[in-house]
N, C-alpha and C positions, 0 to 999 in steps of 0.2 A: 801218681804215687809220691809225688811230694807233699801233695797235703795230707795223705795217708802218714807220710812219714812224721811231720809236723806237729799232726793231732795225735801220734801216739808218743811222741819224745812231749808232748803237753801234757799227755795223761799222766806221764811215768813222772813228771816234775813236777808236777801240781800236790797242793800240800793238804789233806782234808785238814778238817775242825776237827778236835778233837771230840768235839760231841759227838761226832759219826760212830766212834769207837765206844765211848763212855760217857755215863752220865754225868757229868764233870763236878755234879753237887757231890758227889761221894769223896772227894778231897776235901772240900768245907773246915772240916774241924781237926785236917791232921797236919802234924809236922811234917817238917820236909823227909824226915828218916822212916815216918810211918806211909808217907807217900810214894815213897821207893820201894816201899814192901808192898805196898797194894799196887802199884804200877807193875811193881816184876811176876804179881799173883795173875794177873791180869792178860801178861803177856808171853805165859809159859807154856813154850810151842818149840818143838825141835822146827820150826819155819820160820820164827821168830827171835828176835834178840831184843833187849830194852835198857835202860838205864833212865840215869836221872843227874841233868848236867846245873851245877850251880853258875844262876845265873852272870856271876862275870866270866865265869869259865866258857861261858856259850858265846858272850858279848865278842871277847877276843877272836874265839874260833868263828864267829860269823864274818866279822871284818876283814881276817885273812882270808877264808874264804869267797870272799865276793870279792874282795884282790885279786887272788888265785886262784881260780875257781878247777883248775885241773892237774893234776900230780899222776904219779905213777908208784904203786905201794907194792913192794915184792912178800906175798904171801907165802911161808914156809914151808915145804911139802917134804912132811916128817917121812912118809915112806919111802919117798924116791928121793930122801937128802938135794932137796932142789927148791928152786922158787919159781912161783907163777906170778907172773907180773901183773897188775891189776890198774890198769887205768879208772880213776875217779874225777867225775864230772859234779862240780856244785852250782847249785842255781834255788838262791832263796832259802827257805827250810829244808830243800831234800838234797839228798847226795847219791848220785849213781854209781856202783862199782862192777867195771864189764870187764873182760879178759882183753889186755894190753892187743894182743893177737888180733881177736875178733874187730877192737876198736880200729885198727889201722887195716882191717880187711873190709869190713863193712860201715863203718861212720856209723851214724846217725842210725843205722838197723841193727846195728848189733843191741845182743839180747843183755839186759843186765841181768845180772847176777844176783844182787841186791840192791835195794831200793831203800833210804835209810830218812824217814822223818822226824823233824823235828816241832814240839808244839810247845807254844808259847801262852795257852792260857793260865797256867798259874804263875809265869814269871813275876807280875807284880805282888801277890798275894803273899808268894812261900819262897820267892826268890830262885828258881829253877826251873828247868826245861825238861819236858818229856823227851825222851829220845826212843823212837821204835824200827828197829830193822826187820825188812821183809825180805825173805830169802825166795827168789825166782828161779832158784836153776838145785838140780841134784848134784853137782858139779862141787857145791861148799857145804857146809855143814857149817850148823848155827857155831860152833868154836872156830870158824876162820873167819865167820862174819864177824865174832866178837875180837881176834884178832884185826881185821883190817881197821875196827874203829879204834883199837890201840894203836896202831901205825899212824892212824890221820893224826891222834892226839900226839903222839912224839913229834911227828914230822911237824906240825900248825902249831902247835903252843908250845913246843920246845926253841928257843930265840937260835940258841946255834944250828941245830938242823932245821929251820924256817928257811935259811938262806936259798938250800936246795931248791925246795918250791918255786921260790922267788926266782933262779935260775931255770930252771923247765917251764916257768909261763914268761918270764922275760926275753930272757936268753938260751932258747934252747941247743942252739950251736955248742954251748961250753957245757950243755950239762955231761954228767959222767956218771952212766949206771953203774960205775966200781965206787963212785965214792956213796953212791945210795945205800948198796950194800952194806959197807963199810960204817956206814950210819946205823944202819939194822946191827950187826953185827958187837958194835959197841954198846948198845942199848941190850942185847941178851944178857 
């Protein structure tokens, strides 16, 4: 069972090459804005989200994810007027978003709701990294996955909010969920 868990986690955390999704040559003569248009068109599906991240932004994000790979994100549920807590795990160019409740209960066996992949093949030539999120559950809509990516940016790229990520990873006994929620409400 442990080998199966390790294999499953490894498979989810493995980032495929961009060439397994698209012929990379289609981007050869495109400017970054055109790359974004083509990439979004290629990933237009209710089970996918996509984006194009400037290299400098991605470098900052990756550095922080490498140092502090786990966090919780409060996903607003407009219909119920509540928050669903989502657990983030980062490894390399892959992000997994899982229900916090499932992760607490099942650990590594918890099913990821969303797997986000980052493709760096255009980083040197176009100074962008392509992002693709794959929804693996009917519990979330693509809009929810987009909100999660926005929350990730808020907490990992905003220096004042990043302190919560640091606290969560380095001093979990001091982490306060109310402070986290206040950080989201302030941004709204």
